[in-house]
C-alpha positions as CSV (number, residue, x, y, z in Angstrom):
1,M,0.0,0.0,0.0
2,D,1.3,3.5,-0.9
3,K,1.9,5.8,2.0
4,I,0.3,9.1,1.1
5,L,0.4,12.3,3.2
6,D,-2.7,14.4,2.3
7,L,-1.9,17.9,3.6
8,N,-5.6,18.9,3.4
9,K,-6.6,16.3,6.0
10,S,-6.5,17.1,9.7
11,V,-3.7,15.6,11.9
12,Y,-6.3,13.6,13.6
13,E,-7.5,12.0,10.4
14,L,-3.9,11.3,9.2
15,S,-3.0,9.8,12.6
16,N,-6.0,7.4,12.5
17,E,-5.0,6.3,9.0
18,D,-1.3,5.8,9.8
19,S,0.2,5.5,13.3
20,E,3.7,6.5,12.0
21,I,2.6,10.0,11.2
22,P,2.5,11.3,14.8
23,K,5.9,9.8,15.5
24,I,7.4,11.6,12.5
25,L,5.7,14.9,13.5
26,E,7.0,14.6,17.1
27,K,10.5,14.1,15.7
28,L,10.1,17.3,13.7
29,G,9.2,19.4,16.7
30,F,5.5,18.9,17.1
31,D,5.9,17.6,20.7
32,D,2.4,18.6,21.8
33,I,1.0,15.8,19.5
34,T,2.0,13.2,22.1
35,K,0.3,14.9,25.0
36,P,-2.9,13.1,26.1
37,G,-6.0,14.5,24.5
38,M,-4.2,16.9,22.1
39,L,-4.7,14.7,19.0
40,S,-8.4,14.3,19.6
41,T,-8.9,18.0,20.4
42,M,-6.5,20.3,18.5
43,G,-5.7,17.5,16.0
44,R,-9.3,17.5,14.7
45,F,-9.0,20.9,13.1
46,M,-5.2,21.3,12.7
47,T,-3.6,20.4,9.4
48,I,0.1,20.0,8.9
49,P,0.4,23.3,7.0
50,K,-1.4,25.2,9.8
51,G,0.7,23.5,12.4
52,S,3.9,24.4,10.6
53,K,2.9,28.0,10.7
54,A,2.0,27.9,14.4
55,K,5.2,26.1,15.4
56,K,7.3,28.1,12.9
57,I,8.6,24.9,11.3
58,D,9.3,25.1,7.6
59,L,6.7,23.2,5.6
60,E,9.3,22.1,3.0
61,L,11.4,20.5,5.8
62,I,8.3,18.6,6.9
63,K,7.6,17.4,3.4
64,E,11.3,16.3,2.9
65,E,11.1,14.3,6.1
66,F,8.0,12.5,5.1
67,I,9.4,11.8,1.6
68,K,12.5,10.3,3.2
69,S,10.2,8.1,5.3
70,G,8.6,6.8,2.1
71,Y,5.5,9.1,1.8
72,E,4.0,10.7,-1.3
73,I,2.8,14.2,-0.6
74,K,-0.7,15.2,-1.7
75,E,-1.5,18.9,-1.6
């Protein structure tokens, strides 16, 4: 199965589809994602592009990390 990262989906949706996504995001600096309840609250409306702006993490860096991990990026 292809691993696709759809940047239009919420972090909550992406995490439910693939349990590796939160681990990669945490490694990139999204440490709040592992806090209890954050994924089911903030994650429901937060997308990766919105999160990159909020955390001031370059979206291109995020994309590169997911590509290195075998993901195809869908925008």
